[in-house]
C-alpha positions in Angstrom: -23.8 -4.9 -6.4 -21.8 -2.8 -8.8 -18.5 -3.9 -7.2 -19.5 -7.6 -7.4 -20.6 -7.3 -11.0 -17.3 -5.7 -11.9 -15.4 -8.5 -10.1 -17.1 -11.2 -12.2 -16.6 -9.4 -15.4 -20.0 -7.8 -16.1 -18.6 -4.2 -15.9 -15.3 -3.6 -17.7 -14.0 -0.9 -15.4 -13.6 -0.5 -11.6 -16.3 1.4 -9.8 -15.5 4.6 -7.9 -15.2 4.9 -4.2 -17.7 3.2 -2.0 -19.0 4.7 1.3 -16.8 4.4 4.4 -17.9 5.2 7.9 -15.4 7.6 9.5 -16.0 8.9 13.0 -15.8 12.6 13.9 -12.4 13.7 15.0 -13.4 14.2 18.6 -14.5 10.6 18.8 -11.4 9.4 17.0 -9.1 11.1 19.5 -11.1 9.7 22.4 -10.7 6.2 21.0 -6.9 6.5 20.3 -5.2 3.6 22.1 -3.1 4.6 25.1 -0.7 1.6 24.8 0.9 -0.2 21.9 -1.0 -3.2 20.5 -0.1 -6.8 21.4 2.6 -8.3 19.2 2.1 -12.1 19.2 5.2 -14.2 19.9 7.7 -11.6 18.8 8.6 -9.0 21.5 12.1 -7.8 20.6 13.2 -7.2 17.0 16.7 -6.0 16.1 18.4 -5.6 12.7 21.5 -7.0 11.2 24.4 -4.6 10.7 27.2 -5.7 8.4 29.8 -3.5 6.7 31.1 -6.0 4.2 28.2 -8.2 3.2 29.1 -11.1 0.8 26.9 -12.1 -2.0 25.7 -15.7 -1.6 23.4 -18.0 -3.5 21.3 -15.6 -5.6 19.5 -12.3 -5.5 19.6 -9.6 -2.9 21.7 -6.4 -2.8 24.5 -4.7 -0.9 21.9 -2.4 0.7 19.9 -5.5 1.9 22.9 -7.4 3.0 22.6 -10.4 0.7 20.8 -12.7 3.2 21.4 -16.4 2.4 18.7 -18.9 1.9 19.4 -20.3 5.3 19.1 -16.8 6.9 15.8 -16.4 4.9 14.5 -19.6 6.3 15.4 -18.6 9.9 13.8 -15.2 9.5 10.4 -16.9 9.2 10.9 -19.0 12.4 9.2 -16.3 14.5 10.6 -16.2 18.1 10.4 -13.9 21.1 13.7 -12.2 20.1 14.9 -11.9 16.6 17.7 -10.3 14.6 16.9 -10.0 10.9 18.0 -8.3 7.7 15.9 -5.2 7.1 17.9 -3.0 4.7 20.4 -0.4 5.8 23.0 -3.0 6.8 25.9 -0.6 6.6 26.6 2.7 8.2 25.9 4.2 11.6 22.1 4.3 11.4 19.5 4.2 8.6 20.1 7.1 6.2 23.7 7.7 7.3 26.3 5.9 5.2 23.8 3.1 4.3 22.6 4.0 0.9 19.4 6.0 0.7 21.4 8.7 2.5 19.6 11.6 4.2 21.1 14.9 5.6 21.7 14.8 9.3 19.3 17.7 10.0 16.5 15.8 8.3 17.3 12.6 10.2 17.2 14.5 13.5 13.9 16.0 12.6 12.5 12.5 11.6 13.5 11.1 15.0 11.3 13.7 16.7 8.2 12.2 15.0 6.7 10.2 17.8 3.1 9.8 16.8 1.7 9.4 13.3 3.8 9.8 10.2 2.3 10.2 6.7 4.9 9.4 4.1 5.3 9.3 0.3 8.0 9.5 -2.3 8.7 10.9 -5.8 11.8 9.8 -7.7 12.8 10.8 -11.2 10.6 13.9 -11.1 7.8 11.6 -12.3 4.9 12.9 -10.2 3.7 16.3 -9.0 3.3 16.9 -5.2 -0.3 16.6 -4.2 -1.4 18.4 -1.1 -3.5 16.5 1.5 -7.0 17.8 1.9 -9.6 17.7 4.8 -6.8 17.5 7.4 -7.9 18.4 10.9 -6.1 21.1 13.0 -5.0 18.3 15.3 -3.3 16.4 12.5 -1.7 19.5 11.2 -0.1 20.1 14.6 0.7 16.5 15.6 1.1 14.3 12.6 4.3 14.4 10.5 4.1 14.6 6.7 7.2 13.6 4.8 7.9 13.4 1.1 11.1 11.7 0.0 12.6 12.9 -3.3 15.8 12.3 -5.3 18.0 15.0 -6.7 16.1 15.2 -10.0 12.8 15.8 -8.3 14.3 18.2 -5.8 15.8 20.3 -8.6 12.5 20.4 -10.4 10.7 21.5 -7.2 13.3 24.2 -6.6 13.0 25.5 -10.1 9.2 25.6 -9.9 9.3 27.4 -6.5 7.3 24.5 -5.0 9.5 24.3 -1.9 10.2 27.1 0.6 13.3 27.8 2.6 12.2 25.5 5.4 12.1 22.6 3.0 8.3 22.6 3.1 5.8 22.3 0.3 2.4 22.9 2.0 2.0 20.2 4.6 4.9 18.1 3.2 8.4 18.3 4.6 10.6 17.6 1.6 13.5 15.2 2.3 16.3 14.9 -0.3 17.7 11.3 -0.6 21.2 10.8 -2.0 23.1 7.7 -3.0 20.0 5.7 -3.9 20.8 2.0 -3.4 19.2 0.6 -6.6 19.4 1.5 -10.3 15.7 0.5 -10.6 13.5 3.3 -9.3 10.8 0.8 -8.4 13.1 -0.8 -5.9 14.2 2.5 -4.5 10.5 3.3 -3.8 10.2 0.1 -1.7 12.7 1.5 0.8 10.4 4.2 2.4 7.3 2.2 1.5 8.2 -0.9 3.5 10.9 0.4 5.9 9.3 3.5 7.5 9.8 2.0 11.0 13.6 2.2 10.3 13.5 5.7 9.0 11.2 6.9 11.8 12.3 4.9 14.8 10.1 6.7 17.3 6.9 6.9 15.3 3.9 4.8 16.5 1.8 4.7 13.4 2.5 5.2 9.7 0.4 5.8 6.6 2.2 5.3 3.3 0.7 6.6 0.1 2.3 6.3 -3.4 3.4 9.6 -4.9 0.6 9.5 -7.5 -2.0 9.7 -4.8 -3.7 12.6 -3.1 -4.9 12.1 0.5 -8.4 13.4 1.1 -9.3 12.1 4.6 -7.6 12.9 7.9 -5.0 10.3 8.8 -6.3 9.8 12.3 -9.8 8.9 10.9 -8.1 6.4 8.6 -6.2 4.8 11.5 -9.4 4.5 13.6 -11.4 3.0 10.7 -8.9 0.5 9.4 -6.7 -0.3 12.4 -8.2 0.5 15.8 -11.8 -0.5 15.0 -10.6 -3.8 13.5 -8.0 -4.5 16.3 -5.4 -4.7 13.6 -1.8 -3.6 13.4 -1.5 -3.7 9.6 -4.1 -2.8 6.9 -3.9 -2.8 3.1 -6.6 -3.0 0.4 -7.2 -6.0 -1.8 -6.5 -5.8 -5.5 -9.7 -4.5 -7.1 -9.9 -7.6 -9.4 -7.3 -10.2 -8.9 -7.0 -12.3 -5.7 -4.7 -15.1 -6.9 -0.9 -14.8 -7.1 -0.7 -17.0 -10.2 -3.2 -14.8 -12.0 -1.4 -11.7 -10.8 2.0 -13.0 -12.1 0.5 -13.7 -15.5 -1.1 -10.2 -15.6 2.3 -8.7 -14.8 3.9 -10.6 -17.6 1.2 -9.7 -20.1 1.5 -6.0 -19.2 5.3 -6.1 -19.4 5.7 -5.1 -15.8 8.9 -7.2 -15.4 11.0 -9.7 -17.2 9.0 -12.8 -17.7 11.8 -15.2 -16.7 12.3 -13.4 -13.4 8.6 -13.6 -12.6 8.5 -17.3 -13.5 11.5 -18.0 -11.4 9.9 -16.3 -8.4 6.6 -18.2 -8.8 8.4 -21.5 -9.3 10.4 -20.9 -6.1 7.2 -20.2 -4.1 5.5 -23.2 -5.6 8.3 -25.5 -4.3 7.7 -23.9 -0.9 4.0 -24.8 -1.1 2.3 -21.9 -2.8 -1.1 -22.9 -4.2 -3.8 -20.9 -6.1 -6.2 -19.0 -3.9 -9.4 -20.9 -3.0 -12.3 -20.7 -0.6 -10.3 -23.0 1.8 -8.3 -19.9 2.7 -11.3 -18.0 4.1 -11.6 -15.9 6.2 -8.5 -14.6 4.2 -10.2 -13.0 1.2 -7.3 -12.4 -1.2 -3.6 -13.2 -1.8 -3.1 -10.0 -3.9 -3.0 -6.5 -2.4 -3.4 -3.1 -4.1 -0.2 -2.0 -2.5 -0.2 1.8 -3.1 -1.4 2.5 0.5 -0.2 0.8 3.7 -1.6 1.6 7.1 0.2 0.2 10.1 1.2 0.3 13.7 4.9 0.0 14.4 4.9 -3.0 16.7 7.5 -5.8 16.4 5.3 -8.3 14.4 4.2 -5.7 11.8 7.8 -4.4 11.6 9.0 -8.0 11.0 6.4 -8.4 8.2 7.6 -5.4 6.3 11.2 -6.3 6.8 10.7 -9.8 5.3 8.5 -8.4 2.6 11.3 -6.0 1.6 13.8 -8.9 1.6 11.6 -10.7 -0.9 11.4 -7.7 -3.1 15.1 -7.3 -2.8 15.8 -10.9 -3.6 13.3 -11.5 -6.4 11.3 -9.1 -8.6 10.2 -5.7 -7.3 6.5 -6.6 -7.9 5.5 -6.7 -4.2 2.0 -8.0 -5.0 3.7 -11.4 -5.9 5.6 -11.8 -2.6 2.9 -10.4 -0.3 1.0 -13.6 0.5 4.0 -15.7 0.9 5.4 -13.5 3.7 2.0 -13.1 5.3 1.2 -16.8 5.3 4.6 -17.8 6.7 4.2 -15.4 9.6 0.6 -16.5 10.2 1.6 -20.1 10.4 3.9 -19.3 13.4 1.9 -16.7 15.2 -1.8 -16.5 14.0 -1.1 -12.8 13.3 -3.6 -11.5 10.8 -3.9 -8.2 8.9 -6.9 -6.2 7.6 -7.4 -6.5 3.9 -10.2 -4.1 3.1 -12.0 -3.4 -0.2 -10.2 -1.4 -2.7 -13.2 0.8 -3.3 -12.8 1.8 0.4 -9.2 2.9 -0.4 -10.5 5.0 -3.2 -12.6 6.8 -0.7 -9.6 8.4 1.1 -7.0 8.7 -1.7 -7.5 10.0 -5.2 -5.2 8.9 -8.0 -3.7 11.7 -10.1 -1.9 11.9 -13.5 1.9 11.5 -13.8 3.7 14.8 -14.5 4.6 13.9 -18.1 0.9 13.3 -18.9 -0.2 16.6 -17.5 2.6 18.6 -19.2 2.6 16.9 -22.6 -1.0 16.1 -23.1 -2.7 18.7 -21.0 -5.3 18.2 -18.3 -8.1 15.8 -19.1 -11.4 17.5 -20.1 -14.0 17.9 -17.3 -16.6 15.2 -17.0 -20.1 16.2 -18.3 -22.6 17.2 -15.7 -24.6 14.0 -16.3 -23.6 10.8 -17.9 -26.0 8.1 -19.2 -25.2 4.7 -17.9 -25.9 1.9 -20.4 -26.1 -1.5 -18.8 -25.3 -4.7 -20.6 -28.1 -7.1 -21.4 -28.9 -9.6 -18.6 -26.7 -12.5 -19.9 -25.8 -14.0 -16.5 -28.5 -16.0 -14.8 -26.6 -17.9 -12.1 -24.6 -15.3 -10.3 -25.8 -16.6 -6.9 -23.9 -19.8 -7.6 -20.5 -18.1 -8.1 -17.8 -19.5 -5.8 -16.5 -17.2 -3.1 -13.1 -17.4 -4.7 -14.7 -15.7 -7.7 -16.0 -12.7 -5.7 -13.0 -11.3 -3.8 -15.3 -9.0 -1.8 -16.7 -12.2 -0.2 -20.3 -10.9 -0.2 -22.0 -14.3 -0.6 -25.3 -13.1 0.9 -26.0 -10.5 -1.7 -28.6 -11.5 -4.3 -27.6 -10.8 -7.8 -30.5 -12.4 -9.5 -32.6 -9.3 -10.1 -33.1 -8.4 -13.7 -30.7 -5.8 -14.9 -32.4 -2.6 -16.1 -33.1 -2.3 -19.8 -30.8 -0.2 -22.0 -31.8 3.5 -22.0 -31.7 5.8 -25.0 -29.1 8.6 -25.2 -31.8 11.2 -24.5 -32.8 9.6 -21.2 -30.9 10.1 -18.1 -30.9 8.0 -15.0 -32.7 9.4 -12.0 -31.3 6.8 -9.7 -27.6 6.8 -10.7 -25.6 8.7 -8.1 -21.9 9.0 -7.9 -20.0 8.6 -4.7 -17.2 11.1 -4.6 -13.8 9.9 -3.4 -13.2 11.3 0.1 -16.9 11.6 0.9 -18.0 10.9 4.4 -20.0 7.8 5.0 -23.6 7.2 5.2 -23.8 3.6 6.4 -21.6 1.9 9.0 -19.7 -1.1 7.8 
């Protein structure tokens, strides 16, 4: 109920993590699929290589190959065999003379990763490395943990003795990236975020987490919960509040996330292609806006195509990937009926914890600890017809939950709730979904 009340504006702040039912590791390993998942329609995906790409109508980059509008249109016509733009258009192979260049020794090591890769990136020495917690011995031995850094970040890590002689920082293997393809660090971050299947050509699964996040649940348990159990090849959480692209675009403009004219241009382009505001007519799709700081996926042709085309939109238009997400998803769905798992953002908060950026920690000090007990003061019961809210107003889609009960009366400062209980991020679940 707390989550639904937040979504409709009763609570001004997002709730903490909600319970998620993870299986014990022995059950997870027993349920690990033996064969790759089915890829609808698309069976063979290759990537365009072009040493001298020519800029065409608008947008794009040398790294992305400047795909024309006609090439963009063809890339959404999903067929059994396809050859598409997917970054790294120059050079011998991704990371070698392509931009986003990586040392040969690191590339060889990355090619040996054949199972699960957990990846993140820190550019501009903006974040501190956060070590994963609650990782099983099996994952420590079999999963790959890679942290991509630029030269500024690598220098900071060296000076702070955070990296050993084997290029390791705890579980993370640190990979230095040179010749970054974009001047905008936000775009550079989209390369490993969306193109891990190109950097790890032999990996079967990947878990991407933004550099500001700390992983607190075993990656195999996450894969079982959000991919295998749902028979999905791609999973991402919904935005905790917004589920409409038009609303998301306006929020980005209000927050100064990007130049307003560029956002308007992108939205107008999508409107001409048929983009409409989210409505209940899209159900069972519950949101058009992801919280994109975590991506869980299996590297099969159709999910690889999705992230290639998503990257191409980020390369051509603004770097705000939440704006382009639903356009790519819906175009592929129209041709294949391929669907992805969009889970609640409070579930994401269960397995990753957001930290503070390095400048905040160094210049302002660590935040004070929370008091042992905090009084929760509820607002007066002003809303009487919550049951009649449209499903498009409650992104969680929990239309059967009754919200008509009277809210508890305001408590005095000297009274503490006996019933209020926090759910710690990363805690194991109590109730199956």
